[in-house]
SEVO-836083 format. One record per atom (N, C-alpha, C, O): x, y, z. Coordinates in steps of 0.05 Angstrom, whole numbers, plus 5000, padded with zeros to 4 digits. Each point is the difference from the previous one (the first is absolute). Layout:
N
XYZ...
REM end
This chain:
433
501549735007498150344991502850145002502249955008495550374974503250144997500250225031498749875016502450404998499050035006498250244993499550135019499349964956497250164989498249925006498050125006502449564994497849834999498650055048498250105014504149754988499749945029499250335020498750015021502950264963498750185003496750105006499050155017499749664955498250004990497849925019497850105005503649685002497949795013500050075041498549875015504150425000500150115016497950095005498649995020501350154951498250235001496249865006498050105010502549684981496549905005500249875021498349875012504050184994499549905045499950105015499749985025500850164959500350365017497250105006499050075021499049944936497950134998497249735023498450115015501549674983499649635008499150065031497849975011506250195004499049975025497950345000498050005014502450174976499850255007495850005014498850085020500549754947496249864991500249905031498950115018502649694984498649795028500250275025499249985023501650164970499550255035504349975018501150075020499149894971503149945018500450294993499250174984502749805037500750285010502550044980501749844992497950475000502750154981503449825011501449914982499450075038502849935015498649724989497950084991502249755008500549695002498849974965500849824985497250405007499749964966501949964982500249844982502250465033502449994983501949705013500749824985499650195036502449895016499449694981501949984984496349795013499749844998501049954973501649834993496550484979501349854976502750054989500749924978501950335053501949944995501549805007502449994995496249815019502749755011498449794972501649894985496750105013498349764984503450184970501849874989497850365010501150014972502849975000501350024980499749935042502949935013501549774997502149924992494949985024500949635001499849864961500849784992497950434993499449804974503150124986501649864988498750485021503150124982502049825012501949924986497849975053504049884993498449775020501449995020497149884982500349935029500650025023500950235003498949635021501050105024502950115009500750085023501249904950502950155003498550304993501150195012496849904972499850184997499150255019500350244995498149585036498750145029502750055005500450084977501449945031502750005016500550374999501250095020498350044967499450264998498750165026500650185016497349644977497250115019500750195032498850195011504049614998500350155019502250365000500050185018501249824959500150264991499350165007500950175015496049784966497149984986499450205023499650254999500449685010498249895033500650325025498450145013504849874984502150235010499050284983498950205009501949764969500050194991497150134987499750214986498949655020496450114992499450195022497850105000503749955018499650045031502150285009499350185016502549814975502050025014501050274978501850024983496550135027498650214972499150335016497750055008504650134994499650315034498050064969500950224995498049754993498150154986497949865019499450095022499549714968497749845015499550105033498149895011503250295002500150035019498150195006499449975024499350214966498650255009497249844999498450035019500849764953498349855001498350065037498650175010502449604998498749875031500550365023498550065018503450084973500450305012496950125001498550045018501250014949498250204988497249855008498350125013501249564977496749825013500250085027497850075007504549955020499250035029499750325003498250085015503050054975498150344996497049945000498450035018501349884958497050014989497949855025498050115010502949684995496249875015502750165036499849835018500850254984501550295021497750135007498949995022500150164952498650214991496349945010498650125016500849674969498149914995500049865036498150065015503149834991499149815034499650315007497750095002504350055001499950225024498050304993500350235008497949654976498150124991500350304976498350124987504249905014500750184966498350054980499150224992500449534999498750054980497250104997499350094978498649875046497550195015501450254984500250074977500750055050500850305005500950114965499050224993502149684995501050074977497550074983499650224991498649535004498550044978497650165023498150114988501849905046497750285005500750224985498650144985505149865024501050304992498650204978499150225003501349484960500650084980497650094989499950174982496549645035499050044991498550315014497650054995503550085016499850305004501150124980498250084985503949975006501250054978498750074983499050214992501149495002500049994968496949914988499849994975498249955040497149835001498450324986498649964980501550265027498850214983501050114964499450194985502549535014499849984968498549904982500549785009497750174971498649934992500549694995502049924987496249895023500049685011500950045039501049795008498850315004501449995024500049895006498250024984502049695033501249865007500949764980500349785011500150224970501449864971501950185010501949905012497950384986503849984993501350055024502250115000496749815023500149815027502649864994502350015007495749814971501749774998502349944989501849835003497750354983502449974965503050225027502449974997496950125015502150315014500449785030502150025013496449854992501549855023500949714987501949895011496749994966502849814992501550144983498550084982503649995016501850194991501950055028502449975003494850145021504850105014499149725019501949975016496649874988499949775014501549704984500449775006500050394974502349704976502450175004502049864999498550405005501650085000503049905030502350035008495649844994500749915036501049744992502349944995494949865004500149714991501649844975501549814998497450334989501649854978500349784984501949904989494350035012499849834999495349954992498149895012502250254964496349924987498949915026499050145017501449484986497449895027500350165014497950135001503549955013500550105025498750295005499150075021501150104952498250324994498949975004498950085020499649684951497349935010496649875012497550005001504749935007499749845024499250115038498949905020503050484967500550065036496450265003498150045014503350074956498050264990497249865003498150095012501949634973497049984996498549945016497850105000503449665027498650015030499650225012498750045020503050174963499050235017497750234990498650145014501549874956499050184988495849764982497850114996502649665001498349835000496750104996498250044984502649965060496649985013499650295001497650054999504450245002498850244992499250064973498650184991502749614997497250154971498849814988499250014977500549785040498449894997497150105019497749994991503250125042498250104998497850224989497650054999504950064992498950264982499349994976500950174985497849695008499449864979502050104975499250164983503149755016502450084975497549764971498149855001503450234983499349924975502249615008502449964996496549925010501249705013501549894979501949885011498250094946501049944993503850235007502249945011496850294974501850185011501749995019502449944995496850135035500449915030502649744997502149995012496849834968502349815013502250064972502550025003496149994971502050054980501750185014502049865005498550385006502450264995501049775033501550165012498449704998501349935020500949724996501749885013497350044970501749714988502450124990502249955010497450294961500750194981502250025019501649814999499150445023501650095022501649805014502050095011497549704991501849805025502650024978502350015008496650004955501749994981502750065004502149884995497050435022501450065005503649955013502250094990497449775030500650005020503049774972501949955015498450014975502749894991501150224975501449934982497950305022501050334981501049965011502049864999497050275021501250355015502449775018499549775003503050365006501449885003500450055040500650225009498949525011501549784991498749754992498749845013502050164957499049724983500449875009502450055006496849665007500449695007500749984969502449984995495950014984500449924978503050014980500649824985501050455018501050124998503349875006502049974986497449995040502149845011500549775004501849925014496249914972500049784991500949964965500349774990500050365001500550164967503249975003501449874984499350265036503650115005501649745004501949914989496249995036501349765002501049764985501649825007496450224962500749844978501950164982502049884992497750395000501850124977501350185013500350214988500749765039501950265020499850264977501950024984497150085015498450334999499950125028498649915019503150314980498350105031498249995005498249984983501250025048496949985010499650325002497650054998504150185004499050245013500150074971498550195001502149804981499750134965496549925001498350175005501149534991498449755003496950274998498550094982502149965053497750155031499750334981497950124999503849954993500050264991498249924978497650044995504949814989497550004968495749985004498250064984501849855039496250035017499850225002497750095002504050044997498950215022497050274984497950095009503549944964498550164971498449855002498350095016500949624972497950024990498149795023498049874993502850145024498549805022497950325008497749985009504350394984498650155013498550064972498050135008501949864969498849964981497649844994498150134993501649645009498149805011497750125028497650044999503949975020498650125014497850275000498050055014503350084965499550214992497449954976498050144997502449694991497949854974497949975028498250165003502349655012497849785007497950284999498150024986503250235040497850175016498250174971497650044994504950004997498150134976497649884989497850115004502649524971498050035004497749935014497949954988502350035051498850035006497350225007497650035006504450084988498750305004499050084983498050135008502149864964499550074980497449824993498250134989501249585015497249805006498550075019497649964998503550165022498350095028498250224987497649985003503850324975498650184999497649924970497950104993503749674996497349964972497749785014498149914987502250045037497849825016500949995026501349815009497950405002499250115036499649765019501849945017496649964982497949775009502849715004499349795011502350234982503549765004499649995016499549795013500650575002501450065019499450275019499850224991500149705038497950255020502250064991501849904986497650445029501550155013500450165014498450165010504949804996501650005036500250245004500150174982499949885039499850315015503550084995500950184986500649615031501850065005500550175022497950095007503749995006501850125010497950295002499350164982500249835045497850325001500850215005498950214992504249785029501950225016501249964991500649784990500850515008502649845010502649795010502049884993495850215038501549785017500449745002501749855008495750174979499949694977501749854990500849775003499850504977501649904972502549975012501549844989499250285030503250045023499549655011502049855001495750075004500049715017500349804982500749775006498450344962500949864991502249824982500649784992500450565007503049944993501549855002501349894983498650105055500849955023500349614994502049865001494050034990502449784997501149964977500749774996499750414981501449954963503349985014501549815003498750465002502750124995502249875015502250084995497449705029502649865018500549824973502349994991496349914998500149794985501650004969501349864986497150515017501749924972502250184995500750084978500949995053502750135006500649724997501649954982497649885031501549784997501649744978501749825003496250334968498849924989503350124974502049904990496750315012502150244994504049915012502050014987497649935042503449915008500149804988501649964981496649875028502949694979499150064966500949784994498350324983500250074982502150204995501550074982498149995036502550334989503349895006502150084990497149695035504449925004499749834987502449965000496749864986500349974965500549964987501149814988497650495006501050034974502550205004501350024980499650155043502250175002501949795013502350085004497049665005502149734993501450015025502149874999497350245025499749965029499249735007501249985021497749834975498649855000499449714984498750034979502049725029499749914969495649925016499150045023499549844950498249975015498949815019497749985008505149835003499949905025500350225018498050134998503149945014500850135009497550275006499350085022499650064946497650085022498249925008498450135014501449564977497349905009500149985033497950055012504149885000501349965016499850155023499949915023500050444969500050155006497749984997499049935022498350134953497950025008499249855019498550145013501749575000498249855025499450175022498150065014505250024984500350115036498550234995498450035018501450224958498350125002497149904999498950075021499849834968497349944998499149875032497650015006504649875013499549835027499150315015497950055011504450124986498750285011498650194994499950185016498449834957498050034989497449875020498350115014502649574980497849885012499550125039497850055010504149974999500150185030499450175007499350025023500750254955498650214999497249954997498549945018500950094956498549924987497749774995497950064988502549795017497849784994500349805040499950075023500549674962501849785032502249794996500449964976500849945036502450025002499149675025499450055023500749744970500049905020501049634995499349834983502550175038501949734987498549814985500949884981495250095034498949694984499750174973500749864982498750325011499850194970504149844982500549814986501050445026502449854995500449654991501049934979498249925037499949744996498949884978500749804989497050355006497649894980499750174973498450014982504150115025501750224976501449964989500550064977501149745043502049814996500549814979501450014980496949765033498049774995498450044961500049844982499050385021499050044959502950084990501349924981499050165027503050124977501549704995501049924979498849945048503049744991497749834983500949804989497150225009498249724981500350154969500649884979498850445025500150104972503649924987500649834982501050325030502349914993500949754989500649954976499549875048500349724992498949904966501649904984495350165010499149974985501150134969499949884978501150395030502150104979501849994998501050094979500449815041502749904982499949705004502449945000496549895003498349784986500250034967501149924979497850175027499450104962503150104988500349964976501250125032501850144986501349794999500849914979499849935055502149734989499049784980501949874991496450085002497949814990501950124968501949894990496550395000501650074981502749974984500549954976501950115060502549824991499849754986500549924977498049935053500049724988500349984968501749904986495650245009498550004969502950144976500649874980500650335023502250144994501749924993501050084979500849615042502249894988499649654987501549844990495550175017499649714978499650144977500949854983498350365006499850214974503349994990500749874980500850255034503050124994501549705004502249994989497249865020501549694991499449984977501850084985496249845005499849894965500950184989500749954977499850345033500750364975497349984988499750174983498249675021496350164984499450305004498150124989503950015030499850225010502050154970498450154989503649864999501249964985498849994963500850134980497749725022497849794986498050204995499949984975497950265035498750065003500450374993498750194991503749775018501650285008500250024959498850174986503049595004500150014972498449964985499950134979497949645028496350024990499350274990499850094977499750025051497850334986502350194992499250204988502249795014502950204982500049944978499350204987501049655002499749864962496749944997499649814985498050305027497649974992500650404986498250114987504450055019499150204992498050214998499650134980499049895045498450155012500750314999502150075011496950044982500350355000499349995038498749845013502750434998500150035022495750005011498649905017501250254965497150054995499049655008499349935023500749944961499949714992499849915023497949905009503850115002501249815028499550175015502349965010496850225003498750075021495949975004498749965020500750064961497449764998499349774998497949894995505350025011499249734996500649975033499349825015501850334988501050025029496950015007498849785003499450494998498450165014498049664993499249875019500550084962497949624992500949805020498049875008504150055002500949855025500149995019500049795013500250544998498650015026496650155002498850055021500449994958497150095010498849705008498349975018503249714961498549745005501649945025499349855017503050294983501949835034498650115026500249915023498250364967498450095029498649955006500049965024497049994956498649825016499849655008498149865005504750114994499549665002502749955032499749865020502050294975502250005018500350275024499750234992500749735027499850175032504150214987502049914989497150385019502150134989503049965003501950034985498049895038503349935000500449794979502349984991496149865000500249684993500750124976502349944995496750224988499450194972503950005002501549894984499650305043502050074995502049864996501450004979499049795050501949764996500649804969501949884990495250175002500149784978500950034971501149844984498050495017501050074978501850155003502149874995498750435013502250034996503949955002501850165002498149524998503549885007499349954972501850064983495649815006500349854967500650304988502150024986496250195018500550314976501650175013500050234992500749735019502150295019502550064973500450234991501049515000501949994975499350174981501150214992495249604998499550364973498450105005498450134987501749845024499250325011503750375001500350244995501249515013502150224998501749994972501750164992497249554992501949974969496850294990500550224990497449715015499250234981499850305014498850194990502549795034500350325003498650275011500250244997498149545021497750115020502750085031501849865010497350374995501049975029498549805018497749914999504150055015498549835020498650145022497849915008503450305003498550205027496350084978497849985011502750114961498349935001496949815001497650005003505549814990497549734984498649965030497549985002504350005020499549905031496650235006498349905015501250334976496650205001498249844980497749955008503349974964498049894981499649715024498250005016503549814982500049715019497450145017497849974987501950155036499050075020496750144995497949935010502750334969496849994989498849734987497650025002503049724985499849874986499149715020498549814994503250265036499149905019497750075025499349865020499750444969498450035005497450024996498250005017501650014959497849834979499649715004498149904987503049985026499849645009498750035018498049885007503650345006497649975046496850074994498349975016501450124959496450035008499449964961498950144983502249615016499049904967499049725017501149895019496250044963498949725010501549884969500850074978498949655041498949805032501949995026499349955023503550134967500650025031501150225001502049965013497850274981501150315017499349985026497749995007504550005011500250055026498550115019498849925021501750374963497250175016497550124994498850205007500549574971497050024995499049825023498150045015502949834985499549735032500650195036498550095017504249894982498650255018498950175003498549995020501650144971497750204996496649885006498350155009501349644987497849835004499149925008497549984999504749855020500849895024498150235024498149935013502950334987500150155018496550064998498950045022500049984961497950075004497049844973500449874980497350215032498549734987497050054972497550004996505650044990498550084975502049694989501349845014497850194945500249884987503350074997501450185009499349564970502750044995500550114965502050024986494650045009500150164968499650164999499950134979499250045061499450154984502950225009500150244995502149595020502850185015502549884972502549985004496549984976500749904969498850274985501750164993495649895002498850204985501050265003500350174983500449865058501450275013501850124985500150224989502049515012502350014985501650014972502549994997495150024980500150024972501850304992502050034988496450135023500650234995503350005007502050034986497849925044502950125000502349804985502450075002497049704985502149934979499950054981500249804986499350445001500050154979501050275001501150114981498549995038502549985006502750025015501550195004498749595001503250015005500349864971502249904995496150084987501849904982501050264974501250004979496850245046501050354972503149905017502049924988497750115034503550005014502649934998502250115002496449554991502149804978500450194978501950155000496549854981500450244982501850174997501849984983498150295039500850134997502649895027501650175009498649654998503149985012502149954965502350084994495949784995502349874972499750234981501249994979497450205027501550394976500650075022502549995001497050055010502350145020501550065024499950175018502049574977500549715014501450275028500149915023500650314973500650235021499849955021501650005018494049934978498549965030501249885023499350035023502849804967500449795014503750054999500750065023500649944967503150124998501150295017502050085011494850054980502850265011499850085030500150235007499649635006500449975033502049875004501250145016500249654980502049805003501350054984501749825001499050364975502750164978498850205034498449855011501750294997500550305010500649875027499950175018500649594990500949915032502950164999500950114980500149885042503550105012500649604986498649804999504750264990500049795002501649985032500549785010
REM end
């Protein structure tokens, strides 16, 4: 059996395991081991020890547990509720009311959590009861939260960008900065759509009073400003080169503990619960990374990666044609595979081809994150759809219906990034050396 046939068989096994409901890490690891056995028998397994060590012996990955722990402390200490409450007073008077607060809250929390699921779950659990009680349009309410949650992997600190960096050795700091302007633009486009839609159809969202006096506005600002300073401090230290992302995350954990002590709750039991949730989340993420390294080792042993590169380059597709092919590939994968799974399966194979075509690896990191965002709100397995559906009493179809306009907006931003790459690249290119 030739290596090409064996790699196709490995992918068939992978898809079959996914279809059977097996979790992503096992669905990646098993085909990788099967492929190793088919390729070289038991002697081919001898390299797994070094692979196991090398996959997690990465300073870049250190930032993941720290950022996740920081987000869990915020959620457990009641700071998420405080952020949403403050934003509701400041943002709600804009047409769309609390729907605007959903997007702004997701953007702010995303800048701390780095996770779309955590963002959607945290803001959704706070916002949905209020939205339903005030008779907001249900599909639009659910869609704004599911789509707003996707901002969690575009704004820094993005866990997806950290994993992408571990496979490509692209600077995490530059990837983080590359996501800032696209994240702000996407947030603005989401909010503009909601405002225009609610001005055309006022029945979608009741009018909100917002802050009624200077005192109320000052209290609302006190709910939000400390966290904006925290975000600015973390990102500013990375941009200036004073700290690595891992060091900034460690400082962020300490500062969030201080904010919990001043503005929220800080008890040993809450810290213990936050630590347990963080360990479970990090364990799943790092297991996926390990599984990907096993699979990458298997395909590199047989030279399939080089064959794939030669084959794709030999097709003589234009840059535009190759990008369209990538667009179709990731759109399909987004409907079938979880976000980190998309990175770890495709990047080791496709990254050499991207370099052959002259794509900037930092720019492509942002494009890849955009594809992942689309996948997270695409049926049948868009994870944000199920997160929102699980915390309200509505049907999944209503959540899907509410996300369709946000899909279109994301496609518009993708086109803008292709036409004007400097949207993503300007800030990284002007970072201090």
